[in-house]
LUMROVEX-173780 format. One record per residue: chain; y, z, x of N, C-alpha, C in turn; residue number from 0; residue in one letter. Coordinates in steps of 0.02 Angstrom, whole numbers. Atoms other than C-alpha are relative to their C-alpha. Layout:
BEGIN
<rec chaine="A" n_yy="Y" n_zz="Z" n_xx="X" ca_yy="Y" ca_zz="Z" ca_xx="X" c_yy="Y" c_zz="Z" c_xx="X" num="NUM" residu="A"/>
...
***
This chain:
BEGIN
<rec chaine="A" n_yy="-54" n_zz="-41" n_xx="6" ca_yy="6235" ca_zz="3175" ca_xx="10571" c_yy="-3" c_zz="-19" c_xx="-92" num="0" residu="M"/>
<rec chaine="A" n_yy="8" n_zz="-7" n_xx="59" ca_yy="6177" ca_zz="3206" ca_xx="10387" c_yy="44" c_zz="34" c_xx="-41" num="1" residu="R"/>
<rec chaine="A" n_yy="-27" n_zz="-68" n_xx="33" ca_yy="6277" ca_zz="3352" ca_xx="10338" c_yy="74" c_zz="2" c_xx="58" num="2" residu="H"/>
<rec chaine="A" n_yy="-55" n_zz="5" n_xx="-38" ca_yy="6456" ca_zz="3373" ca_xx="10389" c_yy="34" c_zz="77" c_xx="-33" num="3" residu="F"/>
<rec chaine="A" n_yy="-55" n_zz="-44" n_xx="26" ca_yy="6557" ca_zz="3560" ca_xx="10349" c_yy="51" c_zz="8" c_xx="34" num="4" residu="E"/>
<rec chaine="A" n_yy="-92" n_zz="-27" n_xx="-35" ca_yy="6738" ca_zz="3590" ca_xx="10402" c_yy="12" c_zz="62" c_xx="9" num="5" residu="L"/>
<rec chaine="A" n_yy="4" n_zz="-88" n_xx="-33" ca_yy="6710" ca_zz="3753" ca_xx="10505" c_yy="75" c_zz="10" c_xx="-2" num="6" residu="M"/>
<rec chaine="A" n_yy="-57" n_zz="-26" n_xx="-13" ca_yy="6856" ca_zz="3859" ca_xx="10518" c_yy="22" c_zz="-25" c_xx="52" num="7" residu="E"/>
<rec chaine="A" n_yy="-33" n_zz="17" n_xx="-52" ca_yy="6886" ca_zz="3819" ca_xx="10690" c_yy="51" c_zz="-77" c_xx="15" num="8" residu="S"/>
<rec chaine="A" n_yy="-44" n_zz="63" n_xx="-3" ca_yy="6933" ca_zz="3650" ca_xx="10648" c_yy="31" c_zz="-10" c_xx="-54" num="9" residu="L"/>
<rec chaine="A" n_yy="-54" n_zz="8" n_xx="41" ca_yy="7063" ca_zz="3686" ca_xx="10527" c_yy="79" c_zz="4" c_xx="51" num="10" residu="E"/>
<rec chaine="A" n_yy="-60" n_zz="26" n_xx="-53" ca_yy="7243" ca_zz="3632" ca_xx="10593" c_yy="43" c_zz="53" c_xx="-7" num="11" residu="I"/>
<rec chaine="A" n_yy="-53" n_zz="-64" n_xx="12" ca_yy="7349" ca_zz="3783" ca_xx="10486" c_yy="29" c_zz="-14" c_xx="-41" num="12" residu="G"/>
<rec chaine="A" n_yy="-83" n_zz="50" n_xx="42" ca_yy="7454" ca_zz="3652" ca_xx="10391" c_yy="-54" c_zz="-4" c_xx="-55" num="13" residu="N"/>
<rec chaine="A" n_yy="27" n_zz="-14" n_xx="75" ca_yy="7388" ca_zz="3693" ca_xx="10206" c_yy="-11" c_zz="-95" c_xx="-15" num="14" residu="D"/>
<rec chaine="A" n_yy="12" n_zz="73" n_xx="25" ca_yy="7422" ca_zz="3495" ca_xx="10163" c_yy="-34" c_zz="-48" c_xx="52" num="15" residu="A"/>
<rec chaine="A" n_yy="51" n_zz="38" n_xx="-57" ca_yy="7305" ca_zz="3421" ca_xx="10332" c_yy="-47" c_zz="40" c_xx="-40" num="16" residu="I"/>
<rec chaine="A" n_yy="75" n_zz="-27" n_xx="9" ca_yy="7174" ca_zz="3545" ca_xx="10298" c_yy="-13" c_zz="-3" c_xx="-71" num="17" residu="D"/>
<rec chaine="A" n_yy="22" n_zz="3" n_xx="80" ca_yy="7164" ca_zz="3526" ca_xx="10103" c_yy="-22" c_zz="-77" c_xx="2" num="18" residu="D"/>
<rec chaine="A" n_yy="29" n_zz="78" n_xx="6" ca_yy="7152" ca_zz="3324" ca_xx="10130" c_yy="-56" c_zz="-9" c_xx="43" num="19" residu="A"/>
<rec chaine="A" n_yy="89" n_zz="-11" n_xx="-29" ca_yy="7012" ca_zz="3372" ca_xx="10264" c_yy="-43" c_zz="11" c_xx="-53" num="20" residu="H"/>
<rec chaine="A" n_yy="63" n_zz="-28" n_xx="47" ca_yy="6911" ca_zz="3465" ca_xx="10117" c_yy="3" c_zz="-50" c_xx="-39" num="21" residu="R"/>
<rec chaine="A" n_yy="1" n_zz="55" n_xx="45" ca_yy="6956" ca_zz="3317" ca_xx="10010" c_yy="-42" c_zz="-37" c_xx="36" num="22" residu="E"/>
<rec chaine="A" n_yy="14" n_zz="37" n_xx="-37" ca_yy="6898" ca_zz="3206" ca_xx="10120" c_yy="-95" c_zz="13" c_xx="10" num="23" residu="M"/>
<rec chaine="A" n_yy="83" n_zz="-27" n_xx="-32" ca_yy="6724" ca_zz="3305" ca_xx="10159" c_yy="-37" c_zz="5" c_xx="-69" num="24" residu="V"/>
<rec chaine="A" n_yy="16" n_zz="-4" n_xx="74" ca_yy="6709" ca_zz="3348" ca_xx="9965" c_yy="-13" c_zz="-78" c_xx="-14" num="25" residu="S"/>
<rec chaine="A" n_yy="41" n_zz="55" n_xx="28" ca_yy="6694" ca_zz="3141" ca_xx="9942" c_yy="-39" c_zz="-21" c_xx="43" num="26" residu="I"/>
<rec chaine="A" n_yy="53" n_zz="-1" n_xx="-65" ca_yy="6585" ca_zz="3132" ca_xx="10097" c_yy="-71" c_zz="30" c_xx="-43" num="27" residu="M"/>
<rec chaine="A" n_yy="42" n_zz="-37" n_xx="27" ca_yy="6482" ca_zz="3256" ca_xx="10014" c_yy="-47" c_zz="-32" c_xx="-61" num="28" residu="R"/>
<rec chaine="A" n_yy="19" n_zz="38" n_xx="45" ca_yy="6475" ca_zz="3160" ca_xx="9841" c_yy="-34" c_zz="-76" c_xx="-6" num="29" residu="A"/>
<rec chaine="A" n_yy="42" n_zz="62" n_xx="-14" ca_yy="6432" ca_zz="2996" ca_xx="9933" c_yy="-72" c_zz="21" c_xx="24" num="30" residu="T"/>
<rec chaine="A" n_yy="75" n_zz="-17" n_xx="-30" ca_yy="6274" ca_zz="3077" ca_xx="10019" c_yy="-46" c_zz="16" c_xx="-70" num="31" residu="K"/>
<rec chaine="A" n_yy="58" n_zz="-14" n_xx="69" ca_yy="6221" ca_zz="3143" ca_xx="9833" c_yy="-4" c_zz="-80" c_xx="-33" num="32" residu="E"/>
<rec chaine="A" n_yy="8" n_zz="79" n_xx="19" ca_yy="6260" ca_zz="2968" ca_xx="9782" c_yy="-57" c_zz="-43" c_xx="18" num="33" residu="A"/>
<rec chaine="A" n_yy="44" n_zz="18" n_xx="-45" ca_yy="6153" ca_zz="2893" ca_xx="9913" c_yy="-70" c_zz="20" c_xx="-18" num="34" residu="I"/>
<rec chaine="A" n_yy="69" n_zz="-21" n_xx="0" ca_yy="6010" ca_zz="3003" ca_xx="9906" c_yy="-28" c_zz="9" c_xx="-72" num="35" residu="L"/>
<rec chaine="A" n_yy="23" n_zz="14" n_xx="59" ca_yy="6003" ca_zz="2983" ca_xx="9711" c_yy="-21" c_zz="-74" c_xx="-13" num="36" residu="S"/>
<rec chaine="A" n_yy="8" n_zz="84" n_xx="2" ca_yy="5997" ca_zz="2777" ca_xx="9742" c_yy="41" c_zz="-10" c_xx="-59" num="37" residu="K"/>
<rec chaine="A" n_yy="-54" n_zz="18" n_xx="35" ca_yy="6156" ca_zz="2767" ca_xx="9638" c_yy="68" c_zz="-43" c_xx="58" num="38" residu="D"/>
<rec chaine="A" n_yy="-36" n_zz="53" n_xx="-42" ca_yy="6215" ca_zz="2608" ca_xx="9742" c_yy="80" c_zz="-8" c_xx="-21" num="39" residu="M"/>
<rec chaine="A" n_yy="-43" n_zz="7" n_xx="15" ca_yy="6365" ca_zz="2578" ca_xx="9648" c_yy="60" c_zz="66" c_xx="5" num="40" residu="G"/>
<rec chaine="A" n_yy="-35" n_zz="-62" n_xx="-21" ca_yy="6436" ca_zz="2766" ca_xx="9652" c_yy="17" c_zz="3" c_xx="69" num="41" residu="L"/>
<rec chaine="A" n_yy="-4" n_zz="-15" n_xx="-74" ca_yy="6403" ca_zz="2767" ca_xx="9832" c_yy="52" c_zz="-53" c_xx="23" num="42" residu="S"/>
<rec chaine="A" n_yy="-57" n_zz="33" n_xx="-49" ca_yy="6525" ca_zz="2609" ca_xx="9878" c_yy="51" c_zz="14" c_xx="-35" num="43" residu="R"/>
<rec chaine="A" n_yy="-47" n_zz="-9" n_xx="45" ca_yy="6641" ca_zz="2659" ca_xx="9735" c_yy="35" c_zz="70" c_xx="42" num="44" residu="K"/>
<rec chaine="A" n_yy="-20" n_zz="-60" n_xx="-28" ca_yy="6653" ca_zz="2835" ca_xx="9846" c_yy="14" c_zz="-14" c_xx="53" num="45" residu="L"/>
<rec chaine="A" n_yy="-23" n_zz="24" n_xx="-65" ca_yy="6662" ca_zz="2736" ca_xx="10011" c_yy="79" c_zz="-25" c_xx="-4" num="46" residu="L"/>
<rec chaine="A" n_yy="-47" n_zz="32" n_xx="10" ca_yy="6806" ca_zz="2655" ca_xx="9936" c_yy="57" c_zz="58" c_xx="-15" num="47" residu="G"/>
<rec chaine="A" n_yy="-48" n_zz="-80" n_xx="-5" ca_yy="6894" ca_zz="2832" ca_xx="9883" c_yy="23" c_zz="21" c_xx="40" num="48" residu="E"/>
<rec chaine="A" n_yy="-49" n_zz="-42" n_xx="-86" ca_yy="6888" ca_zz="2895" ca_xx="10060" c_yy="28" c_zz="-32" c_xx="25" num="49" residu="L"/>
<rec chaine="A" n_yy="-36" n_zz="36" n_xx="-45" ca_yy="6948" ca_zz="2754" ca_xx="10130" c_yy="68" c_zz="3" c_xx="-38" num="50" residu="T"/>
<rec chaine="A" n_yy="-80" n_zz="-11" n_xx="17" ca_yy="7107" ca_zz="2758" ca_xx="10019" c_yy="-5" c_zz="80" c_xx="9" num="51" residu="R"/>
<rec chaine="A" n_yy="-25" n_zz="-70" n_xx="-25" ca_yy="7100" ca_zz="2960" ca_xx="10054" c_yy="34" c_zz="11" c_xx="47" num="52" residu="E"/>
<rec chaine="A" n_yy="-29" n_zz="-19" n_xx="-80" ca_yy="7121" ca_zz="2943" ca_xx="10234" c_yy="48" c_zz="-40" c_xx="10" num="53" residu="T"/>
<rec chaine="A" n_yy="-76" n_zz="53" n_xx="-5" ca_yy="7256" ca_zz="2800" ca_xx="10222" c_yy="66" c_zz="51" c_xx="-31" num="54" residu="I"/>
<rec chaine="A" n_yy="-55" n_zz="-40" n_xx="11" ca_yy="7342" ca_zz="2929" ca_xx="10119" c_yy="29" c_zz="51" c_xx="37" num="55" residu="R"/>
<rec chaine="A" n_yy="2" n_zz="-60" n_xx="-56" ca_yy="7311" ca_zz="3081" ca_xx="10228" c_yy="15" c_zz="-31" c_xx="50" num="56" residu="H"/>
<rec chaine="A" n_yy="-22" n_zz="27" n_xx="-76" ca_yy="7354" ca_zz="2975" ca_xx="10383" c_yy="102" c_zz="-5" c_xx="-8" num="57" residu="F"/>
<rec chaine="A" n_yy="-86" n_zz="9" n_xx="25" ca_yy="7541" ca_zz="2925" ca_xx="10298" c_yy="26" c_zz="65" c_xx="-2" num="58" residu="K"/>
<rec chaine="A" n_yy="-37" n_zz="-55" n_xx="11" ca_yy="7567" ca_zz="3108" ca_xx="10248" c_yy="4" c_zz="34" c_xx="66" num="59" residu="E"/>
<rec chaine="A" n_yy="-1" n_zz="-15" n_xx="-74" ca_yy="7524" ca_zz="3172" ca_xx="10425" c_yy="50" c_zz="-28" c_xx="43" num="60" residu="E"/>
<rec chaine="A" n_yy="-50" n_zz="46" n_xx="-48" ca_yy="7617" ca_zz="3033" ca_xx="10506" c_yy="76" c_zz="41" c_xx="-1" num="61" residu="E"/>
<rec chaine="A" n_yy="-49" n_zz="-12" n_xx="13" ca_yy="7759" ca_zz="3081" ca_xx="10410" c_yy="29" c_zz="70" c_xx="23" num="62" residu="D"/>
<rec chaine="A" n_yy="-15" n_zz="-77" n_xx="-33" ca_yy="7751" ca_zz="3278" ca_xx="10439" c_yy="11" c_zz="-6" c_xx="79" num="63" residu="L"/>
<rec chaine="A" n_yy="-13" n_zz="-4" n_xx="-74" ca_yy="7749" ca_zz="3240" ca_xx="10629" c_yy="52" c_zz="-25" c_xx="11" num="64" residu="L"/>
<rec chaine="A" n_yy="-49" n_zz="25" n_xx="-36" ca_yy="7884" ca_zz="3124" ca_xx="10639" c_yy="59" c_zz="42" c_xx="-28" num="65" residu="E"/>
<rec chaine="A" n_yy="-35" n_zz="-35" n_xx="10" ca_yy="7987" ca_zz="3247" ca_xx="10532" c_yy="23" c_zz="57" c_xx="42" num="66" residu="K"/>
<rec chaine="A" n_yy="-2" n_zz="-80" n_xx="-46" ca_yy="7942" ca_zz="3396" ca_xx="10649" c_yy="12" c_zz="-24" c_xx="68" num="67" residu="A"/>
<rec chaine="A" n_yy="-33" n_zz="26" n_xx="-70" ca_yy="8001" ca_zz="3274" ca_xx="10809" c_yy="-67" c_zz="3" c_xx="48" num="68" residu="G"/>
<rec chaine="A" n_yy="46" n_zz="-17" n_xx="-49" ca_yy="7818" ca_zz="3258" ca_xx="10891" c_yy="16" c_zz="-64" c_xx="37" num="69" residu="Y"/>
<rec chaine="A" n_yy="-9" n_zz="54" n_xx="-41" ca_yy="7823" ca_zz="3172" ca_xx="11054" c_yy="-46" c_zz="-63" c_xx="1" num="70" residu="E"/>
<rec chaine="A" n_yy="66" n_zz="39" n_xx="-13" ca_yy="7662" ca_zz="3087" ca_xx="11043" c_yy="-6" c_zz="-32" c_xx="-78" num="71" residu="D"/>
<rec chaine="A" n_yy="6" n_zz="22" n_xx="67" ca_yy="7685" ca_zz="3026" ca_xx="10870" c_yy="-24" c_zz="-98" c_xx="3" num="72" residu="L"/>
<rec chaine="A" n_yy="47" n_zz="78" n_xx="-22" ca_yy="7658" ca_zz="2824" ca_xx="10936" c_yy="-57" c_zz="14" c_xx="1" num="73" residu="G"/>
<rec chaine="A" n_yy="58" n_zz="47" n_xx="-9" ca_yy="7507" ca_zz="2849" ca_xx="11009" c_yy="-58" c_zz="34" c_xx="-50" num="74" residu="E"/>
<rec chaine="A" n_yy="20" n_zz="-24" n_xx="67" ca_yy="7448" ca_zz="2968" ca_xx="10860" c_yy="-12" c_zz="-58" c_xx="-61" num="75" residu="H"/>
<rec chaine="A" n_yy="-8" n_zz="49" n_xx="58" ca_yy="7500" ca_zz="2824" ca_xx="10740" c_yy="-56" c_zz="-58" c_xx="21" num="76" residu="V"/>
<rec chaine="A" n_yy="52" n_zz="42" n_xx="-11" ca_yy="7391" ca_zz="2708" ca_xx="10839" c_yy="-64" c_zz="17" c_xx="-3" num="77" residu="E"/>
<rec chaine="A" n_yy="71" n_zz="-43" n_xx="13" ca_yy="7255" ca_zz="2834" ca_xx="10835" c_yy="-36" c_zz="-39" c_xx="-59" num="78" residu="F"/>
<rec chaine="A" n_yy="13" n_zz="11" n_xx="63" ca_yy="7264" ca_zz="2809" ca_xx="10653" c_yy="-29" c_zz="-60" c_xx="-23" num="79" residu="H"/>
<rec chaine="A" n_yy="18" n_zz="52" n_xx="-5" ca_yy="7268" ca_zz="2626" ca_xx="10659" c_yy="-56" c_zz="-24" c_xx="13" num="80" residu="K"/>
<rec chaine="A" n_yy="72" n_zz="9" n_xx="-16" ca_yy="7111" ca_zz="2618" ca_xx="10747" c_yy="-65" c_zz="16" c_xx="-47" num="81" residu="K"/>
<rec chaine="A" n_yy="40" n_zz="-36" n_xx="35" ca_yy="7021" ca_zz="2737" ca_xx="10647" c_yy="-15" c_zz="-51" c_xx="-79" num="82" residu="L"/>
<rec chaine="A" n_yy="-27" n_zz="65" n_xx="60" ca_yy="7088" ca_zz="2630" ca_xx="10479" c_yy="-52" c_zz="-52" c_xx="18" num="83" residu="V"/>
<rec chaine="A" n_yy="27" n_zz="62" n_xx="-5" ca_yy="7020" ca_zz="2468" ca_xx="10551" c_yy="-77" c_zz="20" c_xx="-7" num="84" residu="K"/>
<rec chaine="A" n_yy="84" n_zz="-31" n_xx="-12" ca_yy="6837" ca_zz="2570" ca_xx="10595" c_yy="-3" c_zz="1" c_xx="-83" num="85" residu="R"/>
<rec chaine="A" n_yy="21" n_zz="-46" n_xx="55" ca_yy="6833" ca_zz="2649" ca_xx="10426" c_yy="-8" c_zz="-64" c_xx="-59" num="86" residu="I"/>
<rec chaine="A" n_yy="27" n_zz="59" n_xx="24" ca_yy="6865" ca_zz="2472" ca_xx="10342" c_yy="-50" c_zz="-41" c_xx="21" num="87" residu="K"/>
<rec chaine="A" n_yy="60" n_zz="40" n_xx="-21" ca_yy="6743" ca_zz="2378" ca_xx="10440" c_yy="-54" c_zz="35" c_xx="-14" num="88" residu="A"/>
<rec chaine="A" n_yy="75" n_zz="-28" n_xx="29" ca_yy="6600" ca_zz="2511" ca_xx="10393" c_yy="3" c_zz="-12" c_xx="-64" num="89" residu="V"/>
<rec chaine="A" n_yy="8" n_zz="8" n_xx="68" ca_yy="6659" ca_zz="2500" ca_xx="10213" c_yy="-16" c_zz="-60" c_xx="-12" num="90" residu="K"/>
<rec chaine="A" n_yy="13" n_zz="60" n_xx="6" ca_yy="6653" ca_zz="2314" ca_xx="10224" c_yy="-68" c_zz="-25" c_xx="30" num="91" residu="A"/>
<rec chaine="A" n_yy="64" n_zz="0" n_xx="-37" ca_yy="6490" ca_zz="2310" ca_xx="10318" c_yy="-53" c_zz="42" c_xx="-50" num="92" residu="D"/>
<rec chaine="A" n_yy="48" n_zz="-37" n_xx="44" ca_yy="6425" ca_zz="2429" ca_xx="10184" c_yy="-1" c_zz="-13" c_xx="-88" num="93" residu="C"/>
<rec chaine="A" n_yy="-6" n_zz="31" n_xx="76" ca_yy="6481" ca_zz="2349" ca_xx="10017" c_yy="-72" c_zz="-34" c_xx="-22" num="94" residu="E"/>
<rec chaine="A" n_yy="53" n_zz="31" n_xx="24" ca_yy="6332" ca_zz="2251" ca_xx="9993" c_yy="-68" c_zz="23" c_xx="34" num="95" residu="N"/>
<rec chaine="A" n_yy="53" n_zz="-18" n_xx="-6" ca_yy="6203" ca_zz="2349" ca_xx="10040" c_yy="-40" c_zz="31" c_xx="-42" num="96" residu="F"/>
<rec chaine="A" n_yy="51" n_zz="-23" n_xx="69" ca_yy="6053" ca_zz="2394" ca_xx="9930" c_yy="-39" c_zz="47" c_xx="-2" num="97" residu="R"/>
<rec chaine="A" n_yy="70" n_zz="-54" n_xx="-26" ca_yy="5932" ca_zz="2520" ca_xx="10018" c_yy="56" c_zz="80" c_xx="21" num="98" residu="S"/>
<rec chaine="A" n_yy="-15" n_zz="-45" n_xx="-10" ca_yy="5980" ca_zz="2700" ca_xx="10028" c_yy="8" c_zz="22" c_xx="70" num="99" residu="P"/>
<rec chaine="A" n_yy="-20" n_zz="-12" n_xx="-72" ca_yy="5959" ca_zz="2700" ca_xx="10210" c_yy="36" c_zz="-23" c_xx="30" num="100" residu="E"/>
<rec chaine="A" n_yy="-52" n_zz="32" n_xx="-29" ca_yy="6074" ca_zz="2584" ca_xx="10250" c_yy="66" c_zz="29" c_xx="-9" num="101" residu="K"/>
<rec chaine="A" n_yy="-73" n_zz="-37" n_xx="20" ca_yy="6210" ca_zz="2675" ca_xx="10160" c_yy="5" c_zz="60" c_xx="33" num="102" residu="L"/>
<rec chaine="A" n_yy="-3" n_zz="-48" n_xx="-35" ca_yy="6153" ca_zz="2819" ca_xx="10242" c_yy="25" c_zz="-16" c_xx="85" num="103" residu="L"/>
<rec chaine="A" n_yy="-48" n_zz="25" n_xx="-80" ca_yy="6202" ca_zz="2734" ca_xx="10412" c_yy="53" c_zz="3" c_xx="-15" num="104" residu="G"/>
<rec chaine="A" n_yy="-55" n_zz="10" n_xx="25" ca_yy="6354" ca_zz="2713" ca_xx="10311" c_yy="58" c_zz="92" c_xx="9" num="105" residu="C"/>
<rec chaine="A" n_yy="-27" n_zz="-78" n_xx="3" ca_yy="6379" ca_zz="2898" ca_xx="10291" c_yy="9" c_zz="18" c_xx="69" num="106" residu="F"/>
<rec chaine="A" n_yy="-22" n_zz="-36" n_xx="-68" ca_yy="6343" ca_zz="2939" ca_xx="10471" c_yy="45" c_zz="-17" c_xx="28" num="107" residu="D"/>
<rec chaine="A" n_yy="-56" n_zz="12" n_xx="-36" ca_yy="6485" ca_zz="2835" ca_xx="10531" c_yy="52" c_zz="38" c_xx="-18" num="108" residu="E"/>
<rec chaine="A" n_yy="-67" n_zz="-24" n_xx="28" ca_yy="6597" ca_zz="2902" ca_xx="10404" c_yy="2" c_zz="67" c_xx="30" num="109" residu="M"/>
<rec chaine="A" n_yy="6" n_zz="-64" n_xx="-24" ca_yy="6542" ca_zz="3077" ca_xx="10467" c_yy="24" c_zz="-2" c_xx="75" num="110" residu="T"/>
<rec chaine="A" n_yy="-36" n_zz="9" n_xx="-49" ca_yy="6586" ca_zz="3010" ca_xx="10634" c_yy="61" c_zz="-8" c_xx="18" num="111" residu="R"/>
<rec chaine="A" n_yy="-55" n_zz="24" n_xx="10" ca_yy="6737" ca_zz="2945" ca_xx="10588" c_yy="67" c_zz="75" c_xx="-17" num="112" residu="F"/>
<rec chaine="A" n_yy="-43" n_zz="-53" n_xx="10" ca_yy="6796" ca_zz="3111" ca_xx="10514" c_yy="0" c_zz="54" c_xx="69" num="113" residu="M"/>
<rec chaine="A" n_yy="2" n_zz="-44" n_xx="-60" ca_yy="6744" ca_zz="3219" ca_xx="10668" c_yy="54" c_zz="-31" c_xx="43" num="114" residu="V"/>
<rec chaine="A" n_yy="-57" n_zz="28" n_xx="-36" ca_yy="6855" ca_zz="3089" ca_xx="10766" c_yy="72" c_zz="20" c_xx="1" num="115" residu="D"/>
<rec chaine="A" n_yy="-63" n_zz="-19" n_xx="25" ca_yy="7004" ca_zz="3118" ca_xx="10652" c_yy="14" c_zz="78" c_xx="43" num="116" residu="D"/>
<rec chaine="A" n_yy="-26" n_zz="-70" n_xx="-26" ca_yy="7026" ca_zz="3313" ca_xx="10676" c_yy="-28" c_zz="20" c_xx="60" num="117" residu="I"/>
<rec chaine="A" n_yy="8" n_zz="-50" n_xx="-75" ca_yy="6934" ca_zz="3355" ca_xx="10843" c_yy="49" c_zz="-53" c_xx="54" num="118" residu="V"/>
<rec chaine="A" n_yy="-38" n_zz="57" n_xx="-52" ca_yy="7004" ca_zz="3188" ca_xx="10940" c_yy="71" c_zz="-8" c_xx="-4" num="119" residu="R"/>
<rec chaine="A" n_yy="-68" n_zz="20" n_xx="8" ca_yy="7161" ca_zz="3177" ca_xx="10842" c_yy="47" c_zz="60" c_xx="-6" num="120" residu="G"/>
<rec chaine="A" n_yy="-50" n_zz="-48" n_xx="33" ca_yy="7231" ca_zz="3318" ca_xx="10745" c_yy="-4" c_zz="78" c_xx="45" num="121" residu="D"/>
<rec chaine="A" n_yy="-9" n_zz="-56" n_xx="-40" ca_yy="7177" ca_zz="3469" ca_xx="10850" c_yy="42" c_zz="-3" c_xx="64" num="122" residu="L"/>
<rec chaine="A" n_yy="-58" n_zz="9" n_xx="-74" ca_yy="7297" ca_zz="3384" ca_xx="10999" c_yy="59" c_zz="24" c_xx="-24" num="123" residu="A"/>
<rec chaine="A" n_yy="-87" n_zz="-33" n_xx="19" ca_yy="7463" ca_zz="3434" ca_xx="10890" c_yy="-8" c_zz="73" c_xx="-41" num="124" residu="F"/>
<rec chaine="A" n_yy="1" n_zz="-61" n_xx="43" ca_yy="7392" ca_zz="3600" ca_xx="10809" c_yy="45" c_zz="54" c_xx="32" num="125" residu="K"/>
<rec chaine="A" n_yy="-56" n_zz="-66" n_xx="-52" ca_yy="7486" ca_zz="3708" ca_xx="10955" c_yy="69" c_zz="-24" c_xx="-27" num="126" residu="S"/>
<rec chaine="A" n_yy="-60" n_zz="26" n_xx="-5" ca_yy="7631" ca_zz="3597" ca_xx="10933" c_yy="41" c_zz="7" c_xx="-91" num="127" residu="F"/>
<rec chaine="A" n_yy="-16" n_zz="-5" n_xx="73" ca_yy="7639" ca_zz="3622" ca_xx="10722" c_yy="11" c_zz="78" c_xx="10" num="128" residu="L"/>
<rec chaine="A" n_yy="-31" n_zz="-35" n_xx="-10" ca_yy="7629" ca_zz="3784" ca_xx="10765" c_yy="56" c_zz="48" c_xx="15" num="129" residu="Q"/>
<rec chaine="A" n_yy="-59" n_zz="-3" n_xx="-23" ca_yy="7764" ca_zz="3811" ca_xx="10868" c_yy="55" c_zz="-8" c_xx="-34" num="130" residu="V"/>
<rec chaine="A" n_yy="-45" n_zz="28" n_xx="41" ca_yy="7856" ca_zz="3731" ca_xx="10753" c_yy="14" c_zz="45" c_xx="-78" num="131" residu="K"/>
<rec chaine="A" n_yy="-1" n_zz="-19" n_xx="55" ca_yy="7814" ca_zz="3837" ca_xx="10611" c_yy="-22" c_zz="-24" c_xx="-55" num="132" residu="G"/>
<rec chaine="A" n_yy="2" n_zz="46" n_xx="77" ca_yy="7732" ca_zz="3703" ca_xx="10508" c_yy="-91" c_zz="22" c_xx="1" num="133" residu="L"/>
<rec chaine="A" n_yy="58" n_zz="22" n_xx="25" ca_yy="7541" ca_zz="3764" ca_xx="10522" c_yy="-3" c_zz="106" c_xx="38" num="134" residu="A"/>
<rec chaine="A" n_yy="36" n_zz="-56" n_xx="-15" ca_yy="7448" ca_zz="3944" ca_xx="10546" c_yy="-18" c_zz="24" c_xx="53" num="135" residu="K"/>
<rec chaine="A" n_yy="-4" n_zz="-16" n_xx="-63" ca_yy="7433" ca_zz="4032" ca_xx="10707" c_yy="-89" c_zz="39" c_xx="-20" num="136" residu="R"/>
***
């Protein structure tokens, strides 16, 4: 998975959530470019930025769902916790990599992580937000 686009079908319809996803994809693209340019320092810095952005996004998303009264919030929070643990583990594993090939493996894992967040997590509450008037149809 060397390339990832945020297709319209993966948008939630909530500007804050969709903007955060776009920002995460932007960081991922910058990370890939840094890796291909063999700028290992920047690559690792961007992986850290992606981790921080992801944690920030999850908190905002959880706050929105809590305020809206989302029934499955506890399950979604647990899903987020697992993803955060996964992203931190990948980041830790990749911090000492010196080769672009190894860092591209990190990029691939981050791409899978992004797909998991949106497809397996966020699309599950899309219709809920639409019914509540918090997402476009």
